[in-house]
C-alpha positions, 0 to 999 in steps of 0.5 A: 912756194906755199904761203906760211899761214896756208896748210899744205893739202895731200891728195892720192892720185886715186882720190884726185881722179875720183874727185875729178870724175864726180866734179865732171859728172856734177858740172855736166849735169848743172850746165845741161839742166840749167839750159833746159829745165822746164815744167816737165822736168820740175814735175819729174824731179819732184817725184824723184825727190818725193821717192828719195825723201820718203825712203829716208823717212821709212829708214828713220822709223827704226826697226824697218819691217819686210814690207817697208824694205820692199817699199823703200826699194820700190820708191828708189827704183821708181826715182831712178826710172824717172831719171831716165827721161831726164837723160833726154829732156835735160840733154845729158844724153848728149854728154860723154859721161851720161850717153848709154848710162846704164839704167836697165832697171824696168823689170825690177819694179814689177816683182817688187810691186808683188813682193810688197803686196805679198809682204802686206797681205801675208803675216807669214812672209819669208824671203827664200832663195828662189825669190831672187829668181824674180830679179834675174831678168832684170839682172841680166839686162843690167849686165848688158847695159853695164857692158855697153856703158864701160865699153863706150865710155872711153869714146870721144865721138858719139858716132863711134859710141853709137856704132860700138853700142850697135855692135852689142845690139843696144837697141834690139836688147832695149826693145826686148826689155820693153816688151818683157816689161809690158808682159811682166807688168800685167803678169805681176799685176794680176797676182798682186791683185789676187793677193789683195783680194784673197787677203780681203776675203780672209779678213772679212771671214775671220776678223771682226775688228775693223781697224785692221787694214783692208788695203783699198788703197793698195788696190787702187795703186794696183789698178793705177799701175795697170793703167800705167802698164797700158800706157807703156804698152801703147808707147812701146807698140807705137814707138816700134811700129811707127815712130812719130813726133807725138811719141816723145810726148806720150813718154812725157805723159807716162813719166808724169804719170809715174811721178804722180804714182810714186807720190801716192804710193810714198803717202799712202805707204807712210800712212799705212805703217801704223795700221795693225796687222791680224795674226793669220790663221792657218786655213789651208786645209779647211775645204777638206775638213768640211767634207768630214762634217756631218749634219748633226755636227753642223747643227750643234755647232750652229746652236752653240755659236747662236748661243754665244752671240745671243746669250754670252754676247761675245760680239761685245769683245772688239778684238774677236776673231774667228780663231778666238771665238772658235777657241772660246767654243771649243770648236775647230776654226774650220767647222766655225767658219763653215757654219757661219759662211755656209749655214748662216750665209754670212761672213764672220765680220758681217755676222758680228757687226750685225749683233753689234748694230742691234746692240747699238739700236737697243741702247740708243732707245734705252734711258740708262744710256742717255748719259753716253754719246753715240760714240760711247754707245758704239764703243760699249757695243764692240765697235772700236772705230768711229768711222766704221761704226757710222759707215756700218750703221748706215749700211744696216739701217739706211739712216745715221745714228742721229737720224735713227734716234728721231725715228 
């Protein structure tokens, strides 16, 4: 009988069953975690939380760029990957619901890192149909993991679960996934590093504005990821060659490192969202154009460029790019680039900043500019970043601006 003041609640059998499953999974997790939570679990859990929270912050920024989408996916997958070790440390693996829980996502990380790097370093980045091919191996392993999980789920006995999983070659497939993860990590890591280096070289040869992202932090992430891949290689090799008591400790080190890397990637990724990106120049055919330039064309272009720098002082434009300079001088980008790189033997950025430093040196000694601060003079001379100005000035002169004034 239902009390008068108590409303009657009606749930469908489907909803009741769904809620029961959720409650069972949740209660299993709480019981296991309460018994065995330690410092290692806290570090990994914090890394997972950092990845999830950072993904949420990126989603709240309104319009989500392609690079941000890849970063969100990368952070979430890294968080899911970290959960794999918690299955064992929290003894969730010894529960019916979490044994053989499908987390065959190791091969998703590497292509995501590469695509994230490509989306940052290439202004013209399109998701093509063939891009999905990068995730085919991961999809195959995940399909196998799902099949095994749902086949063993009804079994109550762990012995029966393990026997059924062995019929589907669970351990052998997992071993193959481990080996491919190592190979994939080094292959995608190499191409990611090449993309960053190519972008930095292009930036130096085409853009004078030092406010643009040089992605030093991204290079560091790739190097740290390479070290993570090395640790993975050592773990996989030693586990399959000779398993020892120290094997699990090595995996703990791996996942602590992964948690720290996830935190660093989230922090730098969020920090880098506000940096401007240059408009890419189509320079793919420049090498073939160089062969068509005569000595007379190169010499005439050199005189034009030097006149623009010395007389027109085009370097005062703090947003000057190679393309913009070429348009002003009515020269092709390829010819302008060839003269600067080959004839003047400098990168575009170095050439422009050399003139800017000379301009600052002149104004620092000129009484007419005594009312301006050092930063004010730098801004008047074409610089637009205090940090980059001080770095470039000291590199060029060997002294800080204040020290130079006292000479």
